[in-house]
C-alpha positions, 0 to 999 in steps of 0.5 A: 555487508555479508547481511546486506549481500544475503538479504539482497539476494534473498530479496531478489529470489523472494519477489523476483517472480512478481518483475514482470507483472504490471497489476499487482495491486491496484493500490500501487498501480493508481501511486505509479499513475500519480507520479508518472502524471506528475513529470507531465505537470499534474498535480496530485489532490488537485489535478487527481485526487487520492488520500495519500500524503505527496511524499508518496508520489514523489517516491513514484515520480522518481521512479519515472525519472529511471526510465523505462514503463515504471513497473519494474523499476518501482519494483526493484527501488522498492526491493532496494527499500526491503533490503535496507530496512531488512538491514535494519532488522538485523542491525538492530536485533544484533544488540540482544542477539547473534548473527545469526539470530539476527540474520534470521530475524531480517530474513523473516522480515524479508519473506513475511512481506509475501504473505501481505500483499508486500511483495510490491510497491505498497505504502509500508513497504517504503515507510518502514525503512524509516521508521525502523531508522527512528527506533534505532535511534531511540533505543541507542538514547535508552543505551548512552546518556547525554545522547536524547536530543541528537538522536530524538532530532534524528528519530522524529525527522525519520518519522515526519518522512514516513508520515509522508508516505502515510500518515497513520504511521503518526501513532507510533512516532508519538510514541517514540516522542513520549519515549523520547521525553521519558528517557531525558528525565530519566538522564536528569535534563534540566526542565527547560532544557527538556521542553526545548528538546520536545518542541524541537522533536515536533518540529522535525516530525512536523516539517516535511508535511508543513513544506507540503502544505506551504508548497500548496498554499503558494501555489492557491490550493490550500483546499484542495491539499486539506480536503484531500489528506485530512476533511475527505477522510471522514467522509468515507463510508465504512465496510460491513463490520463482518467484513472487516473482522473477517479481514482482521481474522486474516491478518491475525492468522498470517502473523500468528506465526511471529505473534507465538515467537514474541510471546516466546521471546518474552521482551516485556520481561527483558531487563534491556531498556532498548527491548522494553522500549521495542516491545512497546512499540509493538504494541503502539504499532498494533493499536494504530492498526486497530485505530486506522479500522481498515482490514480488508487488505493484509497490507494493513498489518505491515506495520507489525513486521518491523518490531516483531520480526526484531523483538523474535530475534533472540529465539532464532538461534540455539544450538546446530541441530536448531540453527538447521531446524530454523534454515529449513523453517525459512526455506519453508517461508520461502516456499510458501511465498512464491506460491502464495505470489502464483495463487495471487496472479492466478486470482488477480491476473498477470502481465499477460492477461493486462496487456490483452486488456490494453491493446482491446482498450487502446485509444485512438485519440480520446481518453479511455474510462476504467470505471472498474478493472486496473488503474494501470491501463491508463498507462498501458495505453497511453491513455489521457485521464477523463476524470479527477477521480481516475482510482476506479474506487472513488466513483464506482464504491460504495466507501466513496458515495458522497460528495464528503467523501471525494469532494464531488457527487460521484453519480454527477461525476460519472455522468460528466465523464461520460459526456465526453463520450471515452472511446473505450471503457473499462469494466468487471465481470462479476460486479463488486459486492461493495460498488456504487449502485448509482454510478453502475446504472449510470455505466450500464446504460451507457453501455447499452446504448452507446458502447459495444462489448469487443472483449473478455479477458479472464484473469482467473477463475473468478473474474474477468475484464470487460472492454467495450468499444464506442467505436466497434462496428454496430453489427460485432458481437461479443467475443465467445470467451465472454461470460454466459451471463454477459451474452445472453443480456446484452443490456447491461443494465439488466444487472445493475445493483447486484452485488456479486463479487469479493472484495478480496477478488479485485 
């Protein structure tokens, strides 16, 4: 109870700065949007395209049932997941560390999320909880004989739930399954029983996804489900190798103190089989991140936090003097995390800027179209969605510039969307470095001929959100707050295709 209360207070203090900000990250803004539209009858993959499992969107749909605007509510729910995951770290660490070291390890998990864009509702914030439940079940089976089948069912059910939040955890699930088979063999279970156990574990892990597939099949949407969840990922283009290497280096730098702590703990030399299993989980989590192959955001490294924090718990203890040093280090980590959040809000924008953009773009009957900008604007303005591909990156980036990636020709879809004559179009300046040049040219032509620039809202020293309206007076002039380049070049197609923005500033 003391651990739960302490971690809850710590999580609230660490994350409270974000509670009033509706535009933390593009991804979670979009997840909330899909959850909101699900309650209005939209079906993920059919009416709104994305590649995340439907389980993630069900979480956000449930959040919308809590009332309010949804933005505060999803952060509070995410905070609950963080606290419970921290408790899981504490309980798992207690097997090889005393109470202080285990609690320090759990606090490290809670605090380190702020360095990795995990301050809101990114997917690992939610699936870390079932994954640590799986890890706890497997290590419990390792310490007690005769529990492998039951523990395996718990572990693989938890993995199955995590898979329906993000498929990338599947490799870690395979590792847990292999460990369970080894434990059964160690306990001299008959081969036939072990085979049956393995089949039960596979079924438990696959069940949530099979249920989702069955629902879509019964509703006649097999193609939408398979394309969104499997095929489309093969059509995505990769960012330049240099960009990905830089992103990986950033993730490595953020995790370096924890990696050093794990190295000092040397769990691979521990005689405790549970600790060695956790060390293997940590290695597989690293492998899963590398296999996924996308490193343009620090949140891709969050899955490493859980096993890393559990493993370093034994070194987070010692004499009274050492404990005081650890408390001071955690306090410094808390303060540093707040500084990171402040810098992030300065460069990405906060509530005031987001509401200003929403006020300028507010629709008058027709939809708005967020070509490049906050997905949250659809909710903040009460707008309908002008396209199935309402996440801006799907139609505006080079990664998604083929029908193999999103199921439609982006040029045709942008042309069709503009033909619906959105009342307002939201864009960004400077342009995204990895933007889709073909769709950019189409949008710029429409902006030059049919729209007027009515608002330029700065969301940081290097970013301005632009609002164009079709219903603005023809004599309207751009506000003086607009960047000089826009004031000097009213025809936006003159700048088409000049990539100047950095991916990390979106």
